[in-house]
C-alpha positions as CSV (number, residue, x, y, z in Angstrom):
1,C,-3.0,6.8,-13.3
2,S,0.2,6.7,-11.2
3,A,4.0,6.8,-11.6
4,E,6.8,6.5,-9.1
5,N,10.4,7.5,-10.1
6,S,12.5,6.8,-7.3
7,F,15.9,7.3,-8.7
8,H,15.8,11.5,-7.9
9,I,15.2,10.7,-3.7
10,I,17.0,7.6,-3.7
11,R,20.2,10.4,-5.1
12,D,19.3,12.6,-2.6
13,T,19.0,10.6,0.0
14,I,22.8,9.0,-0.4
15,N,23.7,12.2,-1.1
16,Y,22.6,13.7,2.3
17,L,24.0,10.5,4.2
18,N,27.1,11.1,2.7
19,S,27.6,14.7,2.8
20,E,25.9,16.0,5.8
21,M,26.4,13.0,8.5
22,P,23.3,13.1,10.6
23,S,22.9,11.7,13.7
24,R,21.5,7.9,14.1
25,E,18.4,9.4,14.9
26,D,17.7,11.5,11.8
27,A,19.7,8.9,9.1
28,K,17.1,6.1,10.3
29,K,14.3,8.7,9.3
30,S,16.2,8.7,5.3
31,F,16.2,4.8,5.3
32,T,12.6,4.5,4.3
33,S,13.6,6.1,0.9
34,L,16.2,3.8,0.0
35,T,13.2,0.8,0.0
36,L,11.9,2.9,-3.3
37,G,11.0,1.4,-6.4
38,S,10.0,2.8,-10.0
39,G,7.1,1.9,-11.7
40,G,4.0,3.3,-13.9
41,F,0.2,2.0,-13.3
42,A,-3.4,3.2,-15.1
43,W,-6.4,1.6,-14.8
44,L,-10.0,2.1,-14.9
45,I,-12.4,1.0,-11.8
46,S,-16.1,1.4,-12.7
47,N,-18.7,0.5,-10.4
48,R,-20.6,-1.0,-13.0
49,C,-19.9,-1.2,-16.5
50,E,-21.1,-4.6,-19.2
51,K,-17.4,-4.8,-20.3
52,A,-15.6,-4.2,-17.3
53,K,-13.1,-7.3,-16.1
54,A,-13.7,-6.1,-12.4
55,H,-16.6,-4.1,-10.2
56,L,-16.0,-2.0,-7.2
57,S,-17.9,-3.4,-4.6
58,F,-17.2,-0.9,-2.1
59,Y,-14.7,1.9,-1.3
60,S,-13.6,3.5,2.2
61,T,-11.1,5.5,3.6
62,K,-10.0,6.9,7.0
63,T,-7.5,9.7,7.9
64,S,-5.8,10.1,11.2
65,S,-4.3,13.7,10.2
66,E,-3.0,14.3,13.4
67,L,-0.2,11.8,12.7
68,A,0.6,13.7,9.5
69,E,3.9,14.5,10.3
70,V,4.7,10.6,10.4
71,C,5.9,10.3,6.9
72,I,6.5,13.7,5.2
73,G,8.3,14.8,2.1
74,D,8.9,17.9,-0.5
75,G,11.3,18.9,-3.5
76,S,11.6,19.0,-7.0
77,R,13.7,17.3,-9.8
78,E,16.9,18.9,-8.3
79,K,16.3,18.0,-4.7
80,M,14.1,15.7,-2.8
81,W,13.8,14.4,0.7
82,M,11.7,12.6,2.5
83,N,11.9,11.5,6.5
84,T,9.6,8.8,7.6
85,D,9.4,7.7,11.3
86,S,9.2,3.8,10.9
87,I,8.5,2.8,13.8
88,T,5.6,5.2,14.6
89,L,4.4,4.2,11.2
90,L,4.4,0.9,11.1
91,E,2.6,1.1,15.2
92,K,0.0,4.0,14.2
93,G,-0.6,2.8,10.7
94,I,-1.5,-0.8,12.6
95,I,-3.9,0.9,15.0
96,N,-5.6,3.2,12.5
97,G,-5.9,0.2,10.2
98,K,-7.4,-1.9,13.0
99,A,-10.0,0.8,14.0
100,H,-10.8,1.2,9.8
101,W,-11.3,-2.5,9.8
102,D,-13.0,-2.7,12.4
103,F,-15.7,-0.1,11.3
104,L,-15.6,-1.8,7.8
105,M,-16.6,-5.3,9.4
106,N,-19.9,-3.9,11.3
107,E,-20.7,-1.7,8.0
108,Y,-19.5,-3.5,4.6
109,I,-17.8,-6.5,4.5
110,N,-18.9,-10.0,4.9
111,L,-15.5,-11.7,5.7
112,T,-16.6,-15.3,3.6
113,E,-17.4,-13.3,0.5
114,Y,-13.8,-12.4,-0.3
115,Q,-10.8,-14.7,-1.1
116,E,-7.7,-12.7,-1.7
117,I,-6.7,-9.6,0.3
118,F,-3.7,-7.1,-1.1
119,F,-1.7,-4.6,0.8
120,H,0.3,-1.7,-0.1
121,Q,3.7,-3.1,-0.6
122,I,5.6,-1.3,2.7
123,G,7.3,-4.5,3.1
124,K,7.2,-7.9,5.2
125,Q,7.5,-6.9,8.3
126,F,4.2,-4.1,8.2
127,Q,2.3,-6.8,5.6
128,D,3.1,-9.8,8.5
129,K,2.1,-7.6,11.6
130,F,-1.1,-6.3,9.9
131,I,-1.9,-9.9,9.1
132,D,-1.1,-11.3,12.9
133,E,-2.9,-8.1,14.4
134,L,-6.3,-8.2,12.6
135,N,-6.5,-12.5,12.0
136,L,-6.5,-12.2,8.3
137,S,-4.4,-15.0,7.7
138,Q,-7.8,-17.0,6.3
139,F,-6.8,-14.9,3.2
140,N,-4.4,-15.7,0.3
141,H,-1.8,-12.5,0.5
142,Y,0.1,-11.4,-2.7
143,H,3.6,-9.1,-2.6
144,T,5.8,-8.1,-5.1
145,Y,7.9,-5.7,-2.8
146,D,10.9,-7.8,-2.7
147,L,11.4,-8.0,-6.4
148,L,10.1,-4.3,-7.3
149,G,10.4,-2.4,-3.4
150,N,7.9,0.0,-2.6
151,M,6.5,1.7,-5.8
152,G,4.7,4.0,-3.7
153,T,1.0,4.4,-5.4
154,V,2.0,2.2,-8.0
155,S,2.8,-0.9,-5.8
156,L,-0.8,-1.9,-5.1
157,P,-2.7,-2.0,-8.1
158,Y,0.5,-3.6,-9.4
159,T,0.6,-6.1,-7.7
160,F,-3.6,-6.9,-7.8
161,M,-3.2,-6.9,-11.9
162,K,-0.1,-8.7,-12.2
163,T,-1.8,-11.7,-9.3
164,S,-5.0,-11.4,-11.1
165,Q,-3.3,-12.8,-14.3
166,E,-2.4,-16.4,-12.1
167,L,-5.5,-16.1,-10.4
168,K,-7.7,-16.4,-13.8
169,A,-6.5,-20.4,-13.4
170,K,-7.2,-20.6,-10.2
171,Y,-11.0,-19.5,-10.3
172,S,-13.2,-20.6,-13.0
173,D,-16.1,-18.2,-11.8
174,H,-16.0,-14.6,-10.3
175,Y,-14.1,-14.0,-7.1
176,K,-13.8,-10.7,-4.6
177,S,-10.4,-9.4,-3.5
178,L,-9.7,-6.9,-1.0
179,L,-6.9,-4.1,-1.6
180,V,-6.1,-2.2,1.5
181,G,-3.6,0.6,1.7
182,I,-1.6,2.2,4.6
183,G,0.8,5.5,4.4
184,S,1.3,8.9,4.8
185,G,-1.6,11.2,6.2
186,L,-1.9,8.9,8.0
187,N,-4.4,7.5,5.8
188,T,-5.9,4.0,5.8
189,S,-7.8,2.8,2.2
190,V,-9.7,-0.2,1.5
191,L,-11.2,-1.4,-2.0
192,G,-13.4,-4.0,-2.7
193,V,-13.0,-5.4,-6.1
194,E,-15.2,-8.3,-7.6
195,V,-13.0,-9.5,-10.6
196,L,-15.4,-11.5,-13.5
197,P,-14.4,-14.5,-15.5
């Protein structure tokens, strides 16, 4: 269950940029806040349940806490802020993601079993670079960031569920998807999900 409300942070970021007149370098750290979207989502994930529409095949996460300062934020409804070093987040996120991917390839994943891949909806630059660096062009990829922005923790499950409605017509039997999230922390999480007919 997750919800993201971007109104307050976008409002406060615009106020900061208009009133504080930050340096170019400081202003760049605020731009990511302007790409956020709003949404809410709830789902139940189970590794085995007779009535389930999907089964969790595996879950794995990797944290590089030495990179925690790359994207940080805090606040309340009265005032929110977030600073993101977008270039470092992209570079280190890809490195962290590749290390995690290599581990998974050796431990869990038989790539021939998976047809679809879904990413945390940061944006086109991140998704394209991740696909290129990890040689994932054989997968079908889906996104909603162009329409809804980066809805934070809501983006990945929303995109997966929205697309799963369309994929029902494509697959008569079950299919397997990979869900990949990379974000603040710096964390990488990967879920293998088997979608049932």
